N, CA, C and O atoms as a MOPAC input file, in Angstrom:
PM7 MOZYME 1SCF
protein

 N    -13.49100 1     2.24100 1    -3.87500 1
 C    -13.96400 1     3.13000 1    -2.89200 1
 C    -15.18200 1     2.68700 1    -2.34800 1
 O    -16.15800 1     2.61800 1    -3.09600 1
 N    -15.31400 1     2.26500 1    -0.73600 1
 C    -16.59200 1     1.86700 1     0.04100 1
 C    -17.12400 1     3.08300 1     0.46900 1
 O    -16.49000 1     4.04400 1     0.90300 1
 N    -18.78700 1     2.94000 1     0.26200 1
 C    -19.35100 1     4.24700 1     1.03800 1
 C    -19.56800 1     4.02500 1     2.52400 1
 O    -19.91400 1     4.91800 1     3.29800 1
 N    -19.30500 1     2.59000 1     2.90500 1
 C    -19.48400 1     1.90700 1     4.25600 1
 C    -18.21400 1     1.49500 1     4.63400 1
 O    -17.60100 1     0.70000 1     3.92100 1
 N    -17.76100 1     1.91100 1     5.61300 1
 C    -16.55200 1     1.18500 1     6.34400 1
 C    -17.03100 1     0.81300 1     8.08800 1
 O    -17.74400 1     1.35600 1     8.93200 1
 N    -16.23200 1    -0.34200 1     8.01700 1
 C    -16.51800 1    -1.02100 1     9.37000 1
 C    -14.93900 1    -1.03100 1     9.79400 1
 O    -13.98600 1    -1.54000 1     9.20500 1
 N    -14.98600 1    -0.33400 1    10.95200 1
 C    -13.62200 1    -0.33300 1    11.31400 1
 C    -13.21400 1    -0.57500 1    12.85000 1
 O    -14.14900 1    -0.46300 1    13.64300 1
 N    -12.06800 1    -0.86100 1    13.33600 1
 C    -11.95800 1    -0.91200 1    14.64000 1
 C    -10.58400 1    -0.69400 1    15.03500 1
 O     -9.81600 1    -0.80500 1    14.08000 1
 N     -9.92500 1    -0.36900 1    16.33800 1
 C     -8.60300 1    -0.32600 1    16.69700 1
 C     -8.31500 1    -1.47400 1    17.42100 1
 O     -8.82700 1    -1.63100 1    18.52900 1
 N     -7.54800 1    -2.31300 1    16.93300 1
 C     -7.43200 1    -3.66300 1    17.70400 1
 C     -6.08200 1    -3.42000 1    18.65600 1
 O     -5.29900 1    -2.52700 1    18.33300 1
 N     -5.82600 1    -4.24400 1    19.84600 1
 C     -4.66100 1    -3.98400 1    20.64000 1
 C     -3.90100 1    -4.61700 1    20.09000 1
 O     -2.89300 1    -4.37500 1    20.75500 1
 N     -3.54000 1    -5.42500 1    19.17300 1
 C     -2.30100 1    -5.72600 1    18.31100 1
 C     -2.57900 1    -6.09300 1    17.10900 1
 O     -3.76200 1    -6.19500 1    16.78400 1
 N     -1.35000 1    -6.42200 1    16.02100 1
 C     -1.44200 1    -6.40800 1    14.75300 1
 C     -2.45100 1    -7.55100 1    14.58100 1
 O     -3.44600 1    -7.30800 1    13.89800 1
 N     -2.29700 1    -8.85300 1    15.15800 1
 C     -2.66300 1   -10.14300 1    14.74300 1
 C     -4.01300 1   -10.35400 1    15.57500 1
 O     -4.49800 1   -11.46100 1    15.81100 1
 N     -4.42400 1    -9.41100 1    15.88900 1
 C     -5.99000 1    -9.40700 1    16.72400 1
 C     -6.96700 1    -8.99600 1    15.24600 1
 O     -6.78700 1    -8.23300 1    14.29700 1
 N     -7.83600 1    -9.75500 1    15.57000 1
 C     -8.81200 1    -9.56100 1    14.30600 1
 C    -10.55900 1    -9.36000 1    15.11100 1
 O    -11.08300 1    -9.81900 1    16.12600 1
 N    -10.94000 1    -8.56300 1    14.16300 1
 C    -12.56400 1    -8.01000 1    15.25500 1
 C    -13.49600 1    -9.14000 1    14.38200 1
 O    -13.66900 1    -9.01300 1    13.17000 1
 N    -14.04400 1   -10.20700 1    15.13300 1
 C    -15.31500 1   -10.87200 1    14.75000 1
 C    -16.47000 1    -9.99200 1    14.61000 1
 O    -17.34600 1   -10.15000 1    13.76000 1
 N    -16.44300 1    -9.23500 1    15.31300 1
 C    -17.87700 1    -8.29100 1    15.44500 1
 C    -17.94900 1    -7.86700 1    14.08800 1
 O    -18.90300 1    -8.33000 1    13.46300 1
 N    -17.07000 1    -6.99200 1    13.38400 1
 C    -16.92900 1    -6.24100 1    12.14700 1
 C    -17.38900 1    -7.72100 1    11.00500 1
 O    -18.30200 1    -7.58600 1    10.19000 1
 N    -16.90700 1    -8.53700 1    11.08300 1
 C    -17.18600 1    -9.59200 1     9.87200 1
 C    -18.74000 1   -10.16300 1    10.23800 1
 O    -19.48600 1   -10.69600 1     9.41700 1
 N    -19.00100 1    -9.96100 1    11.44800 1
 C    -20.35100 1   -10.78800 1    11.51500 1
 C    -21.25400 1    -9.28200 1    10.90600 1
 O    -22.23400 1    -9.47400 1    10.18600 1
 N    -20.91700 1    -8.11400 1    11.18900 1
 C    -21.82800 1    -6.98700 1    10.76300 1
 C    -21.53700 1    -6.95300 1     9.13300 1
 O    -22.49300 1    -6.70000 1     8.40000 1
 N    -20.27700 1    -7.19400 1     8.57200 1
 C    -20.21300 1    -7.20900 1     7.08400 1
 C    -21.16300 1    -8.45700 1     6.64600 1
 O    -21.76900 1    -8.39100 1     5.57700 1
 N    -21.24800 1    -9.27000 1     7.24800 1
 C    -21.59800 1   -10.67000 1     6.67100 1
 C    -23.46500 1   -10.57100 1     6.41000 1
 O    -24.15100 1   -11.13800 1     5.55900 1
 N    -23.75600 1    -9.88900 1     7.20600 1
 C    -25.52500 1    -9.39900 1     7.40400 1
 C    -25.66600 1    -8.26100 1     6.97100 1
 O    -26.52200 1    -7.59500 1     7.55400 1
 N    -25.01500 1    -7.68100 1     5.96800 1
 C    -25.39300 1    -6.51000 1     5.29800 1
 C    -25.92000 1    -6.65800 1     3.82400 1
 O    -26.00900 1    -5.72000 1     3.03200 1
 N    -26.24600 1    -7.92400 1     3.57200 1
 C    -26.74400 1    -7.94400 1     2.44200 1
 C    -26.85400 1    -7.03400 1     1.48000 1
 O    -25.93800 1    -6.23700 1     1.67900 1
 N    -27.52900 1    -6.67500 1     0.45300 1
 C    -27.22200 1    -6.12500 1    -0.57400 1
 C    -25.99700 1    -4.89700 1    -0.59000 1
 O    -25.34200 1    -4.58300 1    -1.58400 1
 N    -25.89900 1    -4.40800 1     0.53200 1
 C    -25.06800 1    -3.12500 1     1.23600 1
 C    -23.59400 1    -3.92700 1     0.98800 1
 O    -22.72300 1    -3.18300 1     0.53900 1
 N    -23.28700 1    -4.98600 1     1.15700 1
 C    -21.97200 1    -5.36300 1     1.16700 1
 C    -21.12400 1    -5.33100 1    -0.07800 1
 O    -19.94100 1    -5.64300 1    -0.21500 1
 N    -21.75500 1    -5.00800 1    -0.70900 1
 C    -20.68600 1    -4.88900 1    -2.20600 1
 C    -20.34200 1    -3.31700 1    -1.97600 1
 O    -19.26400 1    -2.89500 1    -2.39400 1
 N    -21.05000 1    -2.63900 1    -1.45900 1
 C    -20.51400 1    -1.20800 1    -1.12600 1
 C    -19.56800 1    -0.89100 1     0.37100 1
 O    -19.26400 1     0.20900 1     0.83300 1
 N    -19.30500 1    -2.00700 1     0.80900 1
 C    -18.59500 1    -1.66700 1     2.28700 1
 C    -17.36000 1    -2.53800 1     2.22700 1
 O    -17.13700 1    -3.48200 1     1.46900 1
 N    -16.53900 1    -1.98100 1     3.26600 1
 C    -15.05000 1    -2.59700 1     3.50300 1
 C    -14.94800 1    -2.64000 1     4.94100 1
 O    -15.51000 1    -1.87700 1     5.72600 1
 N    -14.05600 1    -3.75700 1     5.25900 1
 C    -13.60700 1    -3.62500 1     6.82600 1
 C    -12.05200 1    -2.92500 1     6.49800 1
 O    -11.47100 1    -2.86500 1     5.41400 1
 N    -11.65100 1    -2.46900 1     7.72400 1
 C    -10.68900 1    -1.45700 1     8.04500 1
 C    -10.06000 1    -1.69800 1     9.03000 1
 O    -10.50100 1    -0.81200 1     9.76100 1
 N     -9.24900 1    -2.30800 1     9.70600 1
 C     -8.50000 1    -2.58700 1    11.14000 1
 C     -7.46400 1    -1.75200 1    11.31900 1
 O     -6.75400 1    -1.57000 1    10.33000 1
 N     -7.16000 1    -1.14500 1    12.40600 1
 C     -5.96100 1    -0.24200 1    12.69600 1
 C     -5.58600 1    -1.07300 1    14.41500 1
 O     -6.38000 1    -1.72200 1    15.09600 1
 N     -4.36300 1    -0.80200 1    14.67200 1
 C     -4.19200 1    -1.03500 1    16.26300 1
 C     -3.97700 1     0.68200 1    16.69100 1
 O     -3.83700 1     1.74500 1    16.08500 1
 N     -4.04600 1     0.21700 1    18.09200 1
 C     -4.22100 1     1.42400 1    18.92000 1
 C     -3.27500 1     2.31800 1    19.36700 1
 O     -3.47800 1     3.24000 1    20.15800 1
 N     -1.94900 1     1.94100 1    18.69400 1
 C     -0.59400 1     2.36400 1    18.73600 1
 C     -0.54300 1     3.43000 1    17.69500 1
 O      0.15800 1     4.43700 1    17.79400 1
 N     -1.57200 1     3.06400 1    16.37500 1
 C     -1.18000 1     4.01600 1    15.22900 1
 C     -1.74900 1     5.48000 1    15.57400 1
 O     -2.76600 1     5.67000 1    16.24000 1
 N     -1.04600 1     6.35400 1    15.09300 1
 C     -1.30200 1     7.76400 1    14.94800 1
 C     -2.86500 1     8.02800 1    14.50700 1
 O     -3.36000 1     7.33900 1    13.61600 1
 N     -3.54600 1     8.95800 1    15.10600 1
 C     -5.21500 1     9.11500 1    15.01500 1
 C     -5.12600 1     9.89400 1    13.70400 1
 O     -6.15900 1     9.78300 1    13.04300 1
 N     -4.28000 1    10.57200 1    13.20300 1
 C     -4.14000 1    11.28300 1    12.23300 1
 C     -3.78400 1    10.26300 1    10.82100 1
 O     -4.24500 1    10.59600 1     9.72900 1
 N     -3.08400 1     9.23900 1    10.93500 1
 C     -2.81300 1     8.09200 1     9.75300 1
 C     -4.07400 1     7.25200 1    10.00100 1
 O     -4.25100 1     6.55100 1     9.00500 1
 N     -4.90200 1     7.06700 1    10.80800 1
 C     -6.01500 1     6.33300 1    10.78900 1
 C     -7.34400 1     7.26000 1     9.97900 1
 O     -8.18900 1     6.83200 1     9.19300 1
 N     -7.17800 1     8.42900 1    10.42300 1
 C     -8.03400 1     9.14000 1     9.45400 1
 C     -7.98700 1     9.58200 1     8.15700 1
 O     -8.95900 1     9.86400 1     7.45700 1
 N     -6.74800 1     9.63800 1     7.83400 1
 C     -5.95500 1     9.53000 1     6.61000 1
 C     -6.57600 1     8.22800 1     5.82900 1
 O     -7.15200 1     8.42000 1     4.75800 1
 N     -6.47000 1     7.01000 1     6.32200 1
 C     -6.67100 1     5.66900 1     5.54100 1
 C     -8.05300 1     5.92900 1     5.50900 1
 O     -8.46800 1     5.95000 1     4.35000 1
 N     -8.90200 1     6.13000 1     6.34700 1
 C    -10.61200 1     6.22600 1     6.41400 1
 C    -11.03000 1     7.10300 1     5.37300 1
 O    -11.77400 1     6.77100 1     4.45000 1
 N    -10.56400 1     8.16100 1     5.53300 1
 C    -11.19800 1     9.11400 1     4.51500 1
 C    -10.69400 1     9.24000 1     2.77200 1
 O    -11.23700 1     9.96100 1     1.93500 1
 N     -9.57500 1     8.36500 1     2.55700 1
 C     -8.96500 1     7.93200 1     1.41900 1
 C     -9.93400 1     7.26000 1     0.86300 1
 O     -9.79500 1     7.27000 1    -0.36000 1
 N    -10.84100 1     6.68700 1     1.20200 1
 C    -11.93100 1     5.89800 1     0.96300 1
 C    -13.36800 1     6.52600 1     0.27800 1
 O    -14.30100 1     5.93500 1    -0.26600 1
 N    -13.12600 1     8.08400 1     0.55900 1
 C    -14.38400 1     8.56200 1     0.49300 1
 C    -15.71300 1     7.94000 1     1.24200 1
 O    -16.71200 1     7.66400 1     0.57800 1
 N    -15.66100 1     7.73900 1     2.64800 1
 C    -16.84200 1     6.94200 1     2.96000 1
 C    -17.89300 1     7.83800 1     3.27800 1
 O    -17.55900 1     8.99100 1     3.55000 1
 N    -19.43500 1     7.45900 1     3.30500 1
 C    -20.51200 1     8.18700 1     3.71100 1
 C    -20.51400 1     7.59800 1     5.25400 1
 O    -20.71800 1     8.36000 1     6.19900 1
 N    -20.31000 1     6.39900 1     5.41400 1
 C    -20.47500 1     6.00800 1     6.64000 1
 C    -19.34300 1     5.37000 1     7.42900 1
 O    -18.64100 1     4.64400 1     6.72600 1
 N    -19.01700 1     5.44200 1     8.57800 1
 C    -17.79900 1     4.56000 1     9.37900 1
 C    -18.44100 1     4.01900 1    10.67200 1
 O    -18.80800 1     4.83300 1    11.51900 1
 N    -18.58800 1     2.79900 1    10.86200 1
 C    -18.90700 1     2.20600 1    11.93000 1
 C    -17.52800 1     1.68200 1    12.65500 1
 O    -16.59600 1     1.04900 1    12.16000 1
 N    -17.72100 1     2.17900 1    14.04800 1
 C    -16.71300 1     1.61100 1    14.72600 1
 C    -17.05500 1     0.58900 1    15.81600 1
 O    -18.06600 1     0.71200 1    16.50700 1
 N    -15.97400 1    -0.67000 1    15.98600 1
 C    -16.42600 1    -1.19900 1    16.97400 1
 C    -15.64800 1    -0.56700 1    18.09400 1
 O    -14.49000 1    -0.22300 1    17.85600 1
 N    -16.16200 1    -0.37600 1    19.29800 1
 C    -15.77700 1     0.06500 1    20.43600 1
 C    -15.44200 1    -1.13200 1    21.65600 1
 O    -16.39000 1    -1.71900 1    22.17700 1
 N    -14.30300 1    -1.38000 1    21.98100 1
 C    -14.16500 1    -1.89000 1    23.28600 1
 C    -13.41900 1    -1.41000 1    24.61600 1
 O    -12.85800 1    -0.31700 1    24.54600 1
 N    -13.35900 1    -2.05700 1    25.72100 1
 C    -12.82700 1    -1.37600 1    26.68500 1
 C    -11.32800 1    -1.10500 1    26.27300 1
 O    -10.81600 1    -0.03300 1    26.59500 1
 N    -10.75900 1    -1.85600 1    25.71400 1
 C     -9.31800 1    -1.20400 1    25.33700 1
 C     -8.73300 1    -0.61600 1    24.38600 1
 O     -7.52900 1    -0.54300 1    24.14300 1
 N     -9.97600 1    -0.01800 1    23.62100 1
 C     -9.92500 1     1.09600 1    22.56500 1
 C    -10.60100 1     2.29300 1    22.60500 1
 O    -10.65000 1     3.10200 1    21.67900 1
 N    -11.18900 1     2.41400 1    23.82100 1
 C    -12.33100 1     3.54100 1    23.79300 1
 C    -11.51100 1     4.70000 1    23.80500 1
 O    -11.94100 1     5.47100 1    22.94700 1
 N    -10.67100 1     5.10000 1    24.30200 1
 C    -10.07000 1     6.40900 1    24.57500 1
 C     -9.40600 1     6.68000 1    22.84300 1
 O     -9.68500 1     7.62600 1    22.10600 1
 N     -8.60300 1     5.67400 1    22.59000 1
 C     -8.30700 1     5.89300 1    20.93800 1
 C     -9.40800 1     6.02400 1    20.11000 1
 O     -9.49900 1     7.12100 1    19.55900 1
 N     -9.94000 1     5.52000 1    19.96200 1
 C    -11.42800 1     5.47300 1    19.13400 1
 C    -12.16300 1     6.93300 1    19.07000 1
 O    -12.38600 1     7.63800 1    18.08600 1
 N    -12.47200 1     7.15400 1    20.48900 1
 C    -12.78300 1     8.63000 1    20.81100 1
 C    -11.77400 1     9.75500 1    20.22200 1
 O    -12.18300 1    10.69900 1    19.54600 1
 N    -10.69500 1     9.59400 1    20.48300 1
 C    -10.03500 1    10.55500 1    19.74100 1
 C    -10.01900 1    10.63300 1    18.27900 1
 O    -10.02700 1    11.73200 1    17.72500 1
 N     -9.99700 1     9.60500 1    17.66200 1
 C    -10.17800 1     9.42000 1    16.00400 1
 C    -11.60000 1     9.84400 1    15.71000 1
 O    -11.80800 1    10.36100 1    14.61300 1
 N    -12.80400 1     9.65800 1    16.72400 1
 C    -13.96400 1    10.41600 1    16.11300 1
 C    -14.07500 1    11.71500 1    16.08400 1
 O    -14.73800 1    12.32000 1    15.24100 1
 N    -13.27400 1    12.36700 1    17.23200 1
 C    -13.62700 1    13.62100 1    17.43600 1
 C    -12.88100 1    14.54200 1    16.27300 1
 O    -13.18300 1    15.70900 1    16.02200 1
 N    -11.76900 1    13.71600 1    15.56900 1
 C    -10.85600 1    14.19100 1    14.55700 1
 C    -11.60400 1    14.34800 1    13.20900 1
 O    -11.61200 1    15.16100 1    12.28600 1
 N    -12.15400 1    13.32900 1    13.48900 1
 C    -12.94900 1    12.71000 1    12.04900 1
 C    -14.15600 1    13.85700 1    11.69500 1
 O    -14.41400 1    14.41900 1    10.63000 1
 N    -14.69600 1    13.95000 1    12.84500 1
 C    -16.02900 1    14.98500 1    12.70500 1
 C    -15.51600 1    16.53200 1    12.81900 1
 O    -16.40600 1    17.37300 1    12.68700 1
 N    -14.33700 1    16.95900 1    13.02400 1
 C    -13.77800 1    17.91300 1    12.45700 1
 C    -13.12500 1    18.30400 1    11.04800 1
 O    -13.33300 1    19.26500 1    10.30900 1
 N    -12.49900 1    17.51300 1    10.97400 1
 C    -12.29500 1    17.15000 1     9.45600 1
 C    -13.47200 1    17.26800 1     8.21900 1
 O    -13.59000 1    18.13800 1     7.35600 1
 N    -14.27800 1    16.07600 1     8.47000 1
 C    -15.63400 1    16.04000 1     7.65800 1
 C    -16.76100 1    15.36900 1     8.52600 1
 O    -17.06100 1    14.19500 1     8.74500 1
 N    -17.25500 1    16.56400 1     8.92600 1
 C    -18.86500 1    16.66700 1     9.52000 1
 C    -19.62200 1    15.89700 1     9.04700 1
 O    -20.38400 1    15.28100 1     9.79300 1
 N    -19.64200 1    15.69200 1     7.61800 1
 C    -20.94600 1    15.27100 1     7.00900 1
 C    -20.53900 1    13.49000 1     7.00200 1
 O    -21.42500 1    12.78700 1     6.51600 1
 N    -19.66500 1    12.98600 1     7.35100 1
 C    -19.48900 1    11.79000 1     7.38100 1
 C    -20.27200 1    11.02400 1     8.64200 1
 O    -19.97600 1    11.34200 1     9.79400 1
 N    -21.18400 1    10.10200 1     8.40600 1
 C    -21.97200 1     9.67100 1     9.66600 1
 C    -21.05200 1     8.61700 1    10.34700 1
 O    -20.36300 1     7.76000 1     9.79500 1
 N    -21.18500 1     8.85200 1    11.55200 1
 C    -20.33200 1     7.54000 1    12.36500 1
 C    -21.31500 1     7.17400 1    13.38800 1
 O    -22.16600 1     7.87600 1    13.93400 1
 N    -20.98800 1     5.74500 1    13.56000 1
 C    -21.69100 1     4.73700 1    14.11600 1
 C    -20.86500 1     3.94500 1    15.52600 1
 O    -19.88700 1     3.23000 1    15.30800 1
 N    -21.16100 1     4.07100 1    16.34800 1
 C    -20.20100 1     3.68600 1    17.55100 1
 C    -21.02900 1     2.31200 1    17.97700 1
 O    -22.25500 1     2.39700 1    17.89800 1
 N    -20.47300 1     1.07700 1    18.41400 1
 C    -21.14800 1     0.04500 1    18.84000 1
 C    -20.19600 1    -1.15900 1    19.41400 1
 O    -20.70300 1    -2.19300 1    19.84900 1

C-alpha cells in the first residue's frame, strides 16, 4: 500500500501519462511510498474510487487534462464524500 498515489483518467487503455511518471521520478525519498494508478475515462467513478482507496492513501494527486476534467471532477467529489481526510492534489 502506498500513502501517495499519482493518478489520472486517460482517454484510452493504451495512453500513458508522462506527467505522472515525471512527478514520480522526482519524488526523491518519498518515491518508496508512492505509486502510479491510471484509469480510463469510461470507467465508473465508483470503481476508480474503490481501486484508489483500497491502497489506503493519505494523498492522491490527479493529472487533469482537457479530455478528463469532467470525469476527474466527479471522482474527486465522490472521494471527498467517502474519505474527506484524504488530501487531493490536482494539476
